[in-house]
Backbone bond lengths (Angstrom), bond angles and torsions (degrees), N, CA, C in turn:
res aa  C-N    CA-C-N  psi(-1)  N-CA   C-N-CA  omega(-1)  CA-C   N-CA-C  phi
1 M - - - 1.453 - - 1.516 109.66 -
2 S 1.348 116.34 150.85 1.455 119.51 -177.26 1.520 112.56 -69.95
3 N 1.386 118.71 -14.79 1.459 117.82 178.52 1.519 111.66 -72.79
4 K 1.339 118.44 -7.43 1.452 121.52 173.37 1.520 111.57 -85.71
5 L 1.317 117.25 -14.35 1.456 120.42 177.27 1.520 109.30 -72.34
6 K 1.320 115.49 136.10 1.463 120.08 -177.84 1.523 109.60 -82.28
7 T 1.325 115.34 124.20 1.461 120.95 177.98 1.531 109.46 -127.11
8 N 1.310 114.69 174.74 1.462 121.74 176.91 1.529 110.75 -100.78
9 R 1.324 117.87 28.53 1.464 121.15 -172.10 1.520 112.75 -56.74
10 D 1.333 118.25 -27.22 1.457 120.16 179.54 1.518 112.36 -71.03
11 K 1.330 117.28 -11.97 1.464 121.73 178.51 1.533 112.48 -107.95
12 V 1.320 117.13 -2.00 1.466 120.84 179.88 1.526 109.11 -79.21
13 V 1.309 116.38 128.58 1.463 121.88 -176.43 1.532 110.36 -76.94
14 K 1.327 116.06 132.90 1.462 121.89 172.77 1.524 107.46 -107.37
15 W 1.333 116.85 120.12 1.461 119.60 -178.17 1.520 109.72 -141.80
16 S 1.330 117.22 -172.52 1.455 120.24 -171.35 1.524 112.24 -110.19
17 V 1.331 115.16 137.95 1.460 122.32 165.00 1.531 106.23 -133.83
18 M 1.321 116.16 158.55 1.452 118.72 -174.84 1.516 110.47 -148.17
19 G 1.321 115.95 152.41 1.450 121.76 174.83 1.512 110.27 -149.12
20 K 1.338 115.41 171.51 1.456 121.88 177.92 1.529 109.59 -111.45
21 I 1.329 115.74 149.14 1.462 118.96 175.07 1.521 108.07 -60.18
22 H 1.316 115.43 122.73 1.465 121.65 -170.67 1.518 110.81 -92.43
23 H 1.322 115.60 127.83 1.459 120.42 177.00 1.528 110.01 -62.96
24 P 1.333 118.87 138.40 1.472 119.54 172.97 1.529 110.35 -55.93
25 V 1.318 115.37 146.62 1.465 120.34 -179.47 1.532 109.98 -123.66
26 G 1.334 114.98 158.46 1.457 120.43 175.25 1.514 112.75 79.66
27 G 1.304 114.85 -164.66 1.451 122.99 -176.20 1.519 107.54 161.78
28 G 1.300 117.19 -160.74 1.452 119.81 178.63 1.513 112.30 77.68
29 Y 1.311 114.43 -166.50 1.470 120.45 -173.00 1.520 112.40 -82.31
30 R 1.332 114.69 143.76 1.460 123.17 166.02 1.522 106.36 -114.90
31 I 1.320 116.23 128.17 1.457 120.71 -177.22 1.520 109.19 -89.99
32 T 1.332 116.45 123.17 1.455 120.73 -178.33 1.524 110.62 -73.18
33 H 1.350 115.23 167.67 1.460 120.48 -179.07 1.520 112.30 -64.61
34 D 1.343 117.18 -16.07 1.464 118.66 175.65 1.536 112.22 -110.19
35 G 1.346 115.95 21.04 1.452 121.04 167.83 1.511 116.80 85.83
36 I 1.321 118.48 19.60 1.461 121.30 -179.16 1.531 109.69 -102.22
37 P 1.351 118.65 124.86 1.469 120.14 176.63 1.525 110.75 -77.14
38 M 1.329 116.50 134.49 1.465 121.44 -179.47 1.526 109.97 -138.90
39 V 1.312 116.78 148.09 1.461 122.75 172.59 1.529 107.16 -109.54
40 L 1.347 116.44 118.37 1.462 121.03 -170.47 1.525 111.24 -141.27
41 P 1.336 118.17 149.70 1.466 120.63 167.48 1.532 108.90 -61.08
42 A 1.333 115.47 148.15 1.466 118.81 -177.90 1.525 110.22 -138.24
43 T 1.324 118.00 -115.94 1.466 121.62 -170.03 1.526 112.48 -97.48
44 G 1.340 114.96 157.56 1.454 121.33 172.37 1.512 113.73 98.11
45 G 1.338 114.15 171.26 1.449 121.44 174.42 1.513 114.31 71.62
46 I 1.326 115.43 -146.75 1.460 124.34 -177.67 1.525 107.83 -122.87
47 S 1.311 117.25 118.03 1.469 121.36 176.87 1.527 107.91 -95.50
48 Y 1.307 116.56 105.54 1.460 121.51 -171.86 1.522 113.13 -75.09
49 N 1.325 117.38 -28.72 1.470 119.37 -173.73 1.523 112.81 -121.13
50 V 1.335 116.98 21.71 1.469 122.21 177.67 1.523 107.29 -126.05
51 R 1.346 116.26 115.06 1.453 119.68 -170.07 1.531 111.83 -134.53
52 I 1.332 115.27 163.42 1.454 121.67 170.91 1.533 108.85 -55.94
53 G 1.337 115.38 132.63 1.453 121.14 -177.40 1.507 113.85 98.41
54 D 1.339 117.23 -17.34 1.463 121.01 174.79 1.524 110.07 -77.82
55 S 1.320 116.48 159.26 1.463 120.82 176.62 1.517 110.59 -60.79
56 A 1.323 115.95 141.78 1.466 121.41 175.25 1.524 110.97 -83.77
57 F 1.311 117.79 -1.73 1.464 122.64 -176.83 1.529 110.66 -118.08
58 G 1.342 114.53 159.34 1.452 120.93 170.19 1.509 115.90 90.56
59 W 1.329 118.45 -4.21 1.455 121.23 -179.21 1.530 111.01 -75.38
60 A 1.335 116.37 144.76 1.463 121.03 172.76 1.521 107.56 -81.89
61 G 1.332 114.52 67.82 1.456 121.66 -175.92 1.512 110.19 -162.94
62 D 1.330 116.34 179.41 1.460 122.45 -177.88 1.527 109.17 -139.63
63 H 1.331 117.76 123.90 1.468 121.23 -176.68 1.535 111.34 56.44
64 V 1.323 117.60 36.52 1.464 120.17 -176.14 1.533 110.31 -64.20
65 E 1.335 115.16 133.65 1.465 121.55 -178.80 1.533 109.41 -104.28
66 P 1.324 117.83 122.77 1.464 119.31 -179.85 1.521 111.55 -69.00
67 G 1.318 116.51 144.01 1.459 120.39 175.21 1.510 114.05 74.74
68 V 1.324 116.18 -127.25 1.459 123.28 -171.63 1.525 110.22 -117.23
69 S 1.331 115.68 139.30 1.468 121.96 -179.30 1.522 109.27 -113.40
70 I 1.336 117.16 123.06 1.466 120.64 -179.38 1.529 110.85 -122.27
71 R 1.336 114.45 153.71 1.461 120.54 171.95 1.518 109.27 -165.40
72 N 1.336 116.67 174.51 1.459 124.54 174.49 1.513 109.39 -115.97
73 E 1.310 117.32 143.95 1.463 119.89 177.94 1.527 111.70 -76.82
74 N 1.345 117.55 -25.88 1.461 120.73 172.15 1.527 108.19 -71.24
75 K 1.326 117.48 118.69 1.460 121.30 -172.43 1.520 112.78 -62.98
76 D 1.334 117.39 -38.67 1.464 119.58 -179.99 1.518 111.29 -67.02
77 E 1.330 116.20 -41.58 1.454 119.80 178.30 1.528 110.73 -66.63
78 N 1.335 116.17 -37.81 1.456 117.87 179.41 1.523 111.96 -69.94
79 A 1.341 116.76 -32.49 1.466 120.06 176.46 1.526 110.26 -61.28
80 A 1.331 116.60 -39.19 1.464 120.21 177.53 1.524 110.79 -67.71
81 L 1.326 116.83 -42.96 1.462 120.52 177.56 1.523 110.77 -59.05
82 M 1.331 116.76 -47.28 1.463 121.62 -177.85 1.521 112.54 -66.23
83 T 1.325 117.00 -34.29 1.461 121.28 -175.13 1.522 112.35 -82.47
84 F 1.315 117.18 -40.96 1.464 119.28 -169.28 1.523 114.63 -99.42
85 A 1.334 118.33 -18.42 1.456 118.76 169.43 1.519 107.98 -66.89
86 C 1.328 116.76 134.65 1.463 121.69 -176.72 1.524 109.75 -125.09
87 I 1.313 115.71 149.11 1.456 121.14 -179.63 1.531 109.91 -58.99
88 G 1.319 115.48 127.30 1.458 121.15 -177.31 1.508 114.29 99.01
89 N 1.338 118.45 -12.28 1.464 120.86 178.85 1.526 111.87 -61.25
90 E 1.314 115.52 145.14 1.461 120.41 173.70 1.531 110.03 -68.46
91 A 1.328 116.06 135.55 1.460 122.72 176.67 1.522 108.44 -123.12
92 K 1.327 116.45 127.97 1.468 121.33 -176.17 1.524 109.92 -121.35
93 I 1.312 116.37 129.81 1.464 121.42 177.15 1.532 107.92 -75.45
94 V 1.333 116.95 130.05 1.468 120.25 -174.32 1.517 113.00 -120.55
95 S 1.332 118.02 6.07 1.457 120.45 174.36 1.518 109.29 -148.23
96 G 1.335 115.76 160.53 1.453 120.12 176.61 1.512 114.08 84.79
97 E 1.319 116.05 -174.25 1.466 123.09 -174.22 1.519 112.69 -63.03
98 A 1.339 116.99 -29.19 1.468 120.66 -176.28 1.530 112.70 -95.55
99 A 1.324 118.22 12.65 1.472 121.53 -177.65 1.522 110.94 -52.70
100 G 1.330 114.72 134.23 1.459 121.92 179.14 1.515 113.85 99.74
101 E 1.334 117.52 -19.51 1.465 119.78 -179.54 1.530 110.65 -80.64
102 K 1.336 115.46 151.92 1.466 120.45 -170.57 1.525 112.21 -122.35
103 G 1.335 114.88 151.79 1.453 123.45 172.16 1.515 108.68 -143.65
104 Y 1.333 116.69 -154.30 1.457 119.32 179.33 1.527 110.72 -148.25
105 V 1.328 115.22 154.76 1.462 122.69 -179.56 1.529 109.45 -74.14
106 T 1.350 115.81 134.35 1.464 120.30 -179.68 1.518 113.70 -114.23
107 G 1.332 117.95 -8.00 1.458 118.99 178.53 1.512 112.35 162.09
108 M 1.325 114.96 173.73 1.456 123.55 176.91 1.525 108.60 -124.52
109 H 1.330 117.09 131.72 1.463 122.37 -177.41 1.519 108.92 -111.04
110 G 1.329 116.32 110.93 1.456 121.62 -179.28 1.519 112.13 -73.49
111 G 1.329 115.74 165.64 1.454 121.06 -179.55 1.515 110.37 87.16
112 I 1.316 117.10 -66.99 1.464 121.89 172.95 1.521 110.10 -80.06
113 D 1.354 116.52 -19.22 1.464 124.43 175.78 1.529 113.09 58.77
114 H 1.308 114.80 58.89 1.459 122.98 176.20 1.521 110.76 -110.24
115 V 1.333 115.93 144.34 1.458 122.06 163.54 1.525 106.53 -98.69
116 L 1.330 116.72 134.74 1.453 122.38 -173.21 1.525 110.21 -106.13
117 I 1.344 115.49 136.10 1.459 121.58 -173.72 1.522 110.09 -128.03
118 C 1.328 116.74 138.78 1.465 122.67 174.80 1.524 109.42 -102.74
119 F 1.352 115.41 129.13 1.461 122.34 172.72 1.527 108.95 -128.12
120 E 1.316 116.28 162.33 1.458 121.26 172.94 1.530 109.80 -63.25
121 Q 1.341 116.30 153.37 1.458 120.71 -177.43 1.523 112.21 -57.52
122 S 1.322 117.39 -40.11 1.459 120.53 -179.20 1.521 111.57 -63.60
123 T 1.327 116.54 -30.46 1.462 120.81 177.32 1.521 111.05 -72.97
124 L 1.334 116.63 -41.84 1.464 120.26 179.12 1.521 111.29 -55.31
125 E 1.324 116.75 -37.69 1.460 120.83 -176.66 1.528 112.28 -67.80
126 K 1.313 117.81 -19.00 1.466 121.60 -179.76 1.532 112.67 -93.37
127 L 1.323 117.04 -14.48 1.459 121.23 -173.82 1.521 112.19 -79.13
128 T 1.340 114.91 155.03 1.456 121.18 173.28 1.527 109.02 -136.62
129 I 1.321 115.72 159.60 1.463 120.82 173.82 1.524 109.57 -53.98
130 D 1.319 116.88 139.04 1.469 126.42 179.24 1.525 114.14 81.61
131 D 1.338 119.15 -3.30 1.461 118.07 171.04 1.524 109.40 -58.32
132 K 1.331 116.31 143.17 1.466 121.59 -177.31 1.526 110.78 -93.32
133 I 1.322 114.71 140.42 1.463 121.08 179.58 1.524 109.40 -130.26
134 M 1.325 115.95 123.35 1.459 123.02 178.21 1.525 109.80 -93.80
135 V 1.323 116.31 135.16 1.461 122.33 178.40 1.529 108.82 -114.46
136 K 1.327 116.37 131.19 1.465 120.44 170.82 1.523 107.50 -82.46
137 A 1.330 114.79 90.97 1.463 121.96 -174.94 1.530 109.74 -70.72
138 Y 1.330 116.04 117.94 1.464 121.50 -172.40 1.514 108.24 -153.42
139 G 1.330 116.39 115.21 1.455 119.25 177.02 1.518 115.20 151.61
140 Q 1.330 117.67 -37.38 1.463 117.64 179.47 1.533 108.98 -66.41
141 G 1.326 115.53 129.23 1.465 121.91 -173.21 1.516 113.35 102.95
142 L 1.336 116.66 -6.73 1.462 120.06 177.63 1.534 110.09 -65.97
143 K 1.332 116.20 134.91 1.466 121.42 -178.44 1.520 110.87 -135.50
144 L 1.324 115.45 153.11 1.457 122.77 172.02 1.523 108.10 -95.42
145 K 1.331 116.84 118.27 1.457 120.39 -174.15 1.525 113.19 -65.77
146 D 1.340 117.12 -33.34 1.454 120.41 -177.35 1.527 113.34 -94.76
147 Y 1.315 116.56 -1.82 1.464 121.40 179.92 1.532 109.81 -135.38
148 P 1.344 117.16 66.55 1.468 119.62 -175.86 1.520 113.52 -63.93
149 E 1.334 117.44 -18.01 1.458 120.63 -179.79 1.536 112.27 -80.84
150 I 1.325 116.99 -9.12 1.460 121.22 177.46 1.524 108.84 -98.94
151 Q 1.319 116.19 127.24 1.453 121.29 177.32 1.523 110.19 -96.83
152 L 1.329 115.10 133.77 1.458 121.34 171.63 1.520 108.22 -106.04
153 M 1.325 116.62 144.70 1.460 120.69 -179.24 1.520 110.04 -156.12
154 S 1.307 115.62 146.76 1.473 122.55 168.47 1.518 114.07 57.57
155 I 1.344 117.19 29.59 1.462 120.73 179.21 1.530 109.44 -132.17
156 D 1.315 116.35 130.41 1.458 121.89 177.33 1.532 108.94 -65.06
157 P 1.336 118.62 134.82 1.471 120.35 -179.64 1.529 113.36 -56.91
158 D 1.339 117.49 -36.21 1.464 119.17 178.55 1.524 111.26 -64.84
159 M 1.332 116.47 -41.87 1.463 118.90 179.02 1.524 110.55 -68.91
160 F 1.323 117.53 -39.28 1.466 120.47 178.43 1.523 110.76 -56.62
161 E 1.323 116.68 -39.45 1.464 120.60 -178.02 1.527 113.16 -71.28
162 K 1.328 116.56 -12.97 1.471 120.70 179.71 1.529 112.81 -98.99
163 M 1.326 117.55 4.29 1.461 120.95 -172.95 1.528 113.97 -83.31
164 N 1.327 117.02 3.36 1.472 122.31 175.35 1.534 112.86 58.60
165 I 1.315 116.12 36.86 1.463 121.28 176.67 1.520 109.38 -76.75
166 T 1.328 116.97 135.61 1.458 122.34 177.80 1.529 109.72 -122.18
167 E 1.309 115.34 167.55 1.460 121.74 178.20 1.528 109.96 -113.06
168 K 1.339 115.92 139.81 1.456 121.00 177.20 1.522 109.14 -152.89
169 D 1.314 116.00 120.74 1.473 121.98 177.36 1.526 111.87 53.59
170 G 1.302 116.24 42.46 1.463 120.90 176.32 1.518 114.82 76.90
171 K 1.339 115.91 11.83 1.460 120.04 179.75 1.522 109.70 -123.91
172 L 1.330 115.31 154.79 1.448 120.63 175.89 1.525 109.67 -93.90
173 Q 1.320 115.27 127.86 1.457 122.14 177.39 1.530 107.40 -96.61
174 V 1.333 116.36 110.14 1.464 121.49 -172.71 1.527 110.28 -108.84
175 P 1.327 118.18 119.72 1.474 120.29 176.75 1.537 110.73 -65.44
176 V 1.320 116.38 127.25 1.459 122.74 176.32 1.523 108.37 -140.21
177 V 1.315 115.76 156.61 1.456 120.82 178.81 1.515 111.65 -77.15
178 A 1.346 116.55 -33.91 1.463 119.86 -174.81 1.523 110.25 -156.34
179 V 1.335 113.53 162.13 1.473 121.96 174.81 1.521 107.98 -111.90
180 V 1.336 116.04 131.71 1.462 121.95 -175.92 1.527 109.13 -112.34
181 P 1.334 118.87 124.00 1.465 121.12 177.22 1.520 111.06 -72.40
182 P 1.333 117.86 153.76 1.469 120.83 -173.27 1.515 114.47 -65.15
183 Y 1.350 117.83 -27.66 1.458 119.36 -177.00 1.522 113.17 -69.15
184 L 1.335 117.06 -9.44 1.466 119.73 178.48 1.521 112.95 -94.26
185 M 1.329 118.60 -7.43 1.457 119.77 -178.69 1.523 109.87 -81.63
186 G 1.342 115.63 127.22 1.453 120.60 -172.44 1.509 114.21 -125.68
187 S 1.317 117.57 -114.09 1.463 122.86 -172.27 1.526 111.68 -48.61
188 G 1.324 116.46 126.08 1.459 122.82 -175.99 1.507 112.98 110.17
189 I 1.342 117.93 -16.54 1.470 120.82 174.67 1.526 108.99 -57.36
190 G 1.325 116.13 134.46 1.456 120.70 -179.73 1.507 114.32 92.87
191 S 1.338 117.56 -4.64 1.462 119.66 176.55 1.528 109.22 -59.32
192 P 1.341 117.93 141.50 1.460 120.36 -174.08 1.514 115.08 -73.12
193 S 1.339 118.26 -17.88 1.460 120.84 -179.38 1.513 110.12 -140.22
194 A 1.332 116.13 138.03 1.462 121.31 174.47 1.523 111.10 -97.81
195 Y 1.329 117.29 3.36 1.456 121.40 179.73 1.520 111.99 -84.48
196 T 1.318 116.84 5.72 1.455 121.34 178.86 1.527 109.04 -148.90
197 G 1.316 117.35 146.96 1.462 119.72 174.74 1.514 114.33 77.21
198 D 1.346 114.81 -151.16 1.462 121.80 -173.82 1.518 108.75 -158.48
199 Y 1.337 117.06 176.51 1.459 120.72 164.45 1.508 109.89 -145.35
200 D 1.349 115.36 161.85 1.464 121.01 -161.22 1.526 114.08 -102.72
201 I 1.332 113.68 144.01 1.463 121.34 167.42 1.527 107.21 -84.11
202 M 1.323 117.96 117.05 1.461 120.88 -177.95 1.527 110.43 -71.20
203 T 1.324 115.91 135.46 1.465 119.92 -174.41 1.527 112.91 -124.35
204 G 1.329 116.94 18.41 1.455 120.04 178.65 1.518 113.16 -63.46
205 D 1.335 116.78 -31.89 1.468 121.44 177.35 1.521 107.95 -91.53
206 E 1.320 116.55 87.19 1.456 121.37 -173.67 1.528 112.32 -63.75
207 A 1.324 117.37 -34.92 1.463 120.40 -179.93 1.528 111.11 -64.26
208 E 1.330 116.60 -41.07 1.467 120.39 179.01 1.524 110.85 -67.88
209 I 1.312 116.69 -40.19 1.464 120.37 178.26 1.526 110.40 -60.52
210 K 1.309 117.43 -42.92 1.470 121.05 178.67 1.518 110.92 -68.88
211 R 1.337 117.80 -38.97 1.467 121.23 -179.76 1.518 110.69 -59.00
212 L 1.318 116.15 -38.13 1.461 121.61 -177.76 1.530 112.34 -87.11
213 G 1.327 117.32 -3.62 1.455 120.59 -179.29 1.513 114.57 75.55
214 L 1.325 116.67 12.82 1.462 119.76 -177.13 1.518 112.66 -76.48
215 D 1.330 117.46 -14.60 1.463 121.09 178.07 1.527 112.02 -69.62
216 K 1.317 116.76 -7.46 1.466 121.17 179.64 1.528 112.48 -98.60
217 L 1.337 117.75 3.20 1.461 120.89 -177.61 1.524 111.46 -62.91
218 K 1.338 114.69 145.68 1.460 122.46 179.36 1.529 110.25 -119.64
219 F 1.322 116.11 157.95 1.458 120.20 171.97 1.527 108.53 -58.49
220 G 1.333 116.11 129.56 1.456 121.11 179.61 1.511 115.07 94.32
221 D 1.347 117.77 -8.65 1.464 120.20 178.15 1.519 111.69 -65.48
222 L 1.350 115.45 144.42 1.454 120.68 171.26 1.521 109.60 -91.05
223 V 1.331 116.11 138.96 1.461 121.94 178.39 1.518 108.98 -133.48
224 L 1.331 115.36 153.98 1.465 121.56 174.21 1.522 108.34 -106.84
225 L 1.327 116.57 130.30 1.457 123.27 -179.79 1.525 108.90 -103.31
226 Q 1.326 116.71 115.16 1.464 121.75 -179.21 1.526 111.47 -75.98
227 D 1.352 115.89 140.76 1.471 122.03 174.13 1.523 111.81 54.75
228 C 1.322 116.90 32.10 1.468 121.92 -179.82 1.525 108.70 -117.34
229 D 1.328 115.29 119.93 1.462 121.49 -178.56 1.525 109.29 -104.62
230 N 1.329 115.29 112.97 1.459 121.45 177.86 1.528 111.24 -111.65
231 S 1.327 116.91 27.94 1.457 120.35 -177.02 1.528 112.04 -65.62
232 Y 1.322 116.81 -55.44 1.467 122.32 -177.51 1.519 109.34 -135.72
233 G 1.310 115.50 53.24 1.451 122.16 -172.79 1.517 108.24 126.50
234 R 1.322 116.28 178.05 1.465 120.76 -175.18 1.520 109.81 -115.03
235 G 1.339 116.30 117.79 1.453 119.63 -178.97 1.516 112.27 -161.71
236 Y 1.326 115.07 -177.29 1.465 122.99 -178.97 1.517 109.92 -94.29
237 L 1.327 116.72 135.42 1.461 122.85 172.03 1.516 107.62 -151.65
238 K 1.327 116.64 117.05 1.457 121.50 -178.64 1.528 110.27 -56.68
239 G 1.325 116.04 126.13 1.458 121.13 178.40 1.517 114.72 93.21
240 A 1.316 116.94 -16.56 1.462 119.47 178.49 1.527 109.96 -72.44
241 V 1.320 115.56 155.36 1.464 121.43 -179.29 1.523 108.74 -136.38
242 S 1.317 116.34 134.94 1.458 121.66 172.27 1.526 108.85 -126.97
243 V 1.319 115.68 147.84 1.462 122.07 174.74 1.513 107.47 -120.22
244 G 1.332 116.17 136.70 1.460 119.48 -178.75 1.508 112.54 -147.66
245 V 1.341 114.56 179.57 1.459 123.63 -176.02 1.525 109.18 -120.71
246 I 1.335 117.19 137.11 1.461 121.99 176.66 1.533 108.37 -73.83
247 V 1.351 116.32 119.56 1.465 119.95 -171.70 1.520 114.33 -113.15
248 H 1.343 118.82 -25.07 1.466 119.55 176.55 1.519 109.66 -140.33
249 S 1.316 116.10 172.60 1.460 121.75 -169.68 1.525 112.88 -78.54
250 D 1.322 113.79 174.90 1.456 121.97 169.70 1.531 108.96 -58.99
251 C 1.341 115.54 163.03 1.459 121.85 -174.55 1.526 109.84 -133.84
252 V 1.315 115.56 156.89 1.462 119.45 179.75 1.527 111.81 -90.56
253 K 1.320 117.97 -18.36 1.461 121.97 -173.16 1.525 112.14 -80.97
254 A 1.320 116.01 148.28 1.468 121.52 178.27 1.521 110.47 -61.61
255 G 1.343 115.68 138.07 1.453 121.35 177.85 1.509 114.44 83.78
256 H 1.338 116.29 3.51 1.454 120.72 -176.17 1.527 110.53 -120.84
257 G 1.338 114.94 173.73 1.456 122.79 179.03 1.508 108.98 167.61
258 P 1.332 119.15 -163.86 1.467 120.97 179.49 1.526 111.36 -54.25
259 G 1.338 115.88 134.56 1.461 120.76 -177.55 1.510 112.49 -87.22
260 V 1.337 116.05 145.98 1.463 122.95 -179.38 1.524 109.57 -122.09
261 T 1.327 116.96 119.19 1.467 121.81 169.19 1.518 107.88 -93.44
262 T 1.333 117.46 123.57 1.461 120.91 -174.19 1.533 111.68 -83.05
263 I 1.346 115.12 145.04 1.463 121.06 -178.70 1.526 113.21 -128.69
264 M 1.350 118.27 -17.47 1.463 122.46 178.19 1.526 108.74 -143.35
265 V 1.340 115.64 141.61 1.472 120.72 179.74 1.514 109.77 -144.06
266 S 1.336 116.05 139.61 1.461 121.44 170.42 1.519 108.81 -142.71
267 K 1.320 116.67 134.45 1.466 120.89 174.90 1.516 111.76 -75.81
268 G 1.335 116.23 -14.58 1.456 120.66 -178.91 1.511 112.20 -104.65
269 S 1.334 115.18 -159.09 1.468 120.77 -174.11 1.513 111.34 -112.39
270 N 1.341 117.10 37.11 1.464 119.36 -176.34 1.516 113.25 -103.13
271 I 1.335 117.65 16.10 1.455 122.51 169.33 1.528 107.52 -123.48
272 E 1.309 116.75 126.16 1.456 121.20 179.61 1.523 110.28 -124.58
273 A 1.319 115.55 147.63 1.460 121.32 -179.65 1.520 111.57 -83.97
274 V 1.314 115.88 138.56 1.456 123.37 167.09 1.524 105.74 -119.09
275 I 1.315 117.16 111.89 1.462 120.28 -174.93 1.526 110.23 -69.86
276 D 1.342 114.32 123.94 1.469 121.54 -178.27 1.526 107.32 -147.05
277 E 1.317 117.23 111.50 1.467 121.00 -176.31 1.520 112.70 -64.29
278 N 1.330 116.77 -13.58 1.465 121.00 179.44 1.514 113.57 -96.95
279 A 1.332 118.30 8.74 1.466 121.70 -179.41 1.530 108.88 -77.75
280 N 1.312 115.38 84.76 1.459 122.76 -175.85 1.517 109.35 -141.85
281 I 1.313 118.13 137.49 1.461 120.30 -175.84 1.515 112.19 -61.59
282 G 1.336 117.53 -26.85 1.456 119.92 177.35 1.519 112.89 -60.74
283 K 1.349 116.22 -29.00 1.468 120.96 178.51 1.528 111.59 -74.31
284 Y 1.335 116.00 -25.56 1.459 120.54 -172.38 1.518 113.47 -88.44
285 V 1.340 117.69 -7.26 1.459 119.42 179.16 1.521 111.42 -101.83
286 R 1.325 117.03 -0.58 1.465 120.80 -177.31 1.528 111.34 -87.54
């Protein structure tokens, strides 16, 4: 189990960041990868019927975010929210009818710059746009004492310890739902930091996506990205390995698809995938 791995969690600072439920923005046509104009729900607001554990495919939407989407209009404050909120962090509603109820962070969506939160269905029904949500930001700075070459990012230490990671022959065996080849990674490549946001698995080649079994991905699934270096930005490096979480849905636009927020990176070959269809963050909060 990963709770046997030695970390510096006792030195990781837990502090507060906050955002408001962000009203959806924009509208009009989105042009699909095969040239068809469509009008679809997309990012922001409260998604009442899209949740962690649901399929990331098949929705009549584009970049759909499960649960609740929060952000700050002040760019500096939102940069802190996006950077220091970590997957698995406790999120507490602090205004409105649902004040006091709690959920957890499920990912960060770059570009629109939203932090995504999961709440129980009964809580969603009480929420309104602009309600404030406080996050106990805890995780950035987490390190593995015996594996200094592996970077951890954007993952709550409690959730990391529930990921059923094992050690074998000096390598970490990480349960993931699927392995993604580097040629499928698209929108977000070249971003200067992997400590915020996400990047997309391109799904324009539907036959390849089905061949690899990626059409079965769900919100919250863990995936391993081959030859993908997210150490100090997002790019290709032969032999590098990244592990991430599926945070938003498939997309109709070229170069886009389900988004991945990264949580582990190694430039070497000391992270290996163990295929487990149950490797989903929703399982680790129960």
